Structures are given as C-alpha cells and as structure tokens.
N, C-alpha and C positions, 0 to 999 in steps of 0.2 A: 672179385665177383664180376661176371660178364655184364656188360651193358647192352641191352637189346634195343635197336632202333628200327621202327617200321615206317615206311613212307607210303602214303596213299595220295596220289595226285590225280585229280579229275579235271580234265580240260573243259568239258562241257559246262559244268556248273561254276567253274573257276574257284573251286574250293580245294584247299590243301590241308591234310591232316598229318601231323608228325606225332608218333608215339614213341616216347623213350621210356624204357623200363629197366629197373634193376630188380633184384629179388624182393625188395621191400615196398617199392613205390611204382606207380604208373604216372607219367607226365604226358599230358596231351597239349600240343600247341596247335591251335587252329588259326588259319589265315583265310579271311574272306577275300573276295575279288579285289585285285589291285586297283580297281576303279577305272575301267575303260572310260575315257573321256566322253562326256555327253555332247560336246561340240569339238570341231576341229578348225584350226585357223586356215584361211584361204585368201588369196589375193582377190580383191573385188572383181578384177577384170577376167578372172577364170570362171566365175559363176555363170552358168548358162540358164536360158529360159527353161522352165520345167524342173530346175534344180531347187535346192533348199538354201535358205539364208536365215540368220537370226536378225530380227528387227525389233528394237525396243524390248529385248529379252524374250521374244516370242519366236517359236519355230515357224517359218513361213515357206510356202512354195512360190517360186518366182513365176509371175504371169508375164511380165514384160520388162525389158531392160532397154533404156535409151542411153546412149553414150554421147556426152557433150564434147565439143572440141577442147583441145588443150587451151587453157587461158594464159594470162600473163604470168601465172605462177607455175606453169608447166605441167599441170596434171589434167588428164581427161577425167571427167566425172561420170560414174555410172549411176543412173537414176533407176532404182529398183521399185517395181510395183509388184506386190505379193499378197497372198492371203494366208492368214494364220491357219495352220493345218488342223487345229482343233476347234476353232470357233468360226472359221470362214470369213472373219473380219479382214477388210482390205487395209494394208499398211504400205507406206512408202518410205524409202530411205535413199540418201544420196551419199556415195562414197567415192573418193578419188580411185581410179581404176588400179593404180599401183599400190594402194594401201591395203592393209590386211583387214579382214572382217572374220566373223565366225559362221560356220555352217553346222547345223544340228545333225547328229547321227540319228537317222530315222530308220526304224525297223518295223516291218509289217509281218504279221503272222495270222494264220487261219485257225479258227477254233470252232468246235460244234457246241451249240447250246445244250446243256444238260438240264438246267433249271433257271427260272427267272423268279426272283423273290418279289414280295409285295412292293418293296421300295425300289425295284429296278436293279437289284444286285444280281449279277449273272454268275452262274456256275458253268464253266467252260471246260472242254476237254480237247486236247490235240490228237493227232494221229497216233502218237506214241503212248496215249493213255494218261498223259500228265494233266492234272486238273489245275484250273486257275479260278480263283474266287475274289480277286481284288479289282474287278472291273464292273462298272455299272452300265445300264443302258445309256446311250449317248444323249446329252442335253441339246445338242445341235446336230443336224437341222431339226427344227421344232417337232416335226411329226415322225421322225425316224424311230424313236423309242416305241411308239404305239404301233407302227407298221411291223416292227420286229415281233412284238407281243402277238399281234393279229396273225402273222404268218406262222409263228410257233404254235399257237392255239393250244396252250396248256400241254404241250408235248405230243400233240397229234402228228405234227410234221417235224422233220429234221431240218434245222436251220444252221447254216454256217455263218460266222461273222469274221470280219477281218479287223484285227486290233492293230492300231498304229501306235508306236511308242517313240517318244523323243523327250529329251531333257527331263526325265523322271515322270513324265505324264503318259498314261496309256488310255486310249479311247477307241471305241468301236467306230469305224469309219464307213463300213459297208456290210451288207448281209445278203444272203441268197438261200433259197430253199435247196436242200440236198435231194436230188432225185436218184432213186436206186437204178 
C-alpha cells in the first residue's frame, strides 16, 4: 500500500505540519516555532548608546555609557545607564568591555484599536487584518491609558498604537490618531 506524505511549511508563523497517511490512518506531526531566542549574546564594548541591554533580567534602552580605563587586571569597564523599556525605571550596570552580556531582541509593530474593554484589554488589528487580543492598555506612563481612551472616544476616532515586544512581554509604548 502506498504511503502519502504531505508537507506544509509556513515561514511567517514558523509552524510546520507534516501529514503522513496510509489507507487506514492519518498521522499529523506538528512542530511549533523552534524558539527564536529572546536575547542574544554580545560583547559589552559593542553596545552603543540608544541600543538595548539586559540589566537585572530587564530589557533596557541604553541612555549613557562611560568607559573606565584598564585597571591592574587589564579590563576596561563599561558603565551602562539605561531605562527599562516597559517601566521607564532607571537601571545601571558595570561590565568589563571584553566580557559578554546579553541584548534583548526588541520588536515593534503598529496596530489599530478595534475595541477597548472595561478592564483595559485591547482588541487590535494590523494592516493585514490580523487581530490581537492579548495586550492591555499600558500601566506606565501613568496617564497614557486614559489618554488613549479619550482619543479613541468609544470608537469615534481611529487610533493606532505601537506595541513593543521583548523577552516575552508586550506593551503599548505609543499611540496616535489616524487621520484619513
């Protein structure tokens, strides 16, 4: 009896489906994303102002870097001043410039608000018509959530939000009114 094998490979969603079939049975083997890393290793001396770095397990945007001279142990030290990209909290870290540290993979995407729930849960749609329902109004800065609600005005206006994602966290970081 012949064995039929079909392959469906989708690069965008990173999902792979294999179907093997014989006359009596269907077997489906599904494979989710291979897990693109949420952080990448980088030498501390390679990180630039305006770039990203992980400090105390938090994804941060680098505000300032000061490099101290090589000491008696032979390593110049990079002193990073950065802000947490989700809370805005200021953090500092000191790493020898030749040592490795980790950099978060940060992605930003624009979405249009379709609905805002009573508890701040957002229903969003991108240009391709894909919906997203797992993001809430931002807790920081303090007044941004209310400003978004006011601008959206129960659907009277079209409002676009930018969602920033890193290390498994997604949060709205900016918004604007869509003008026709």
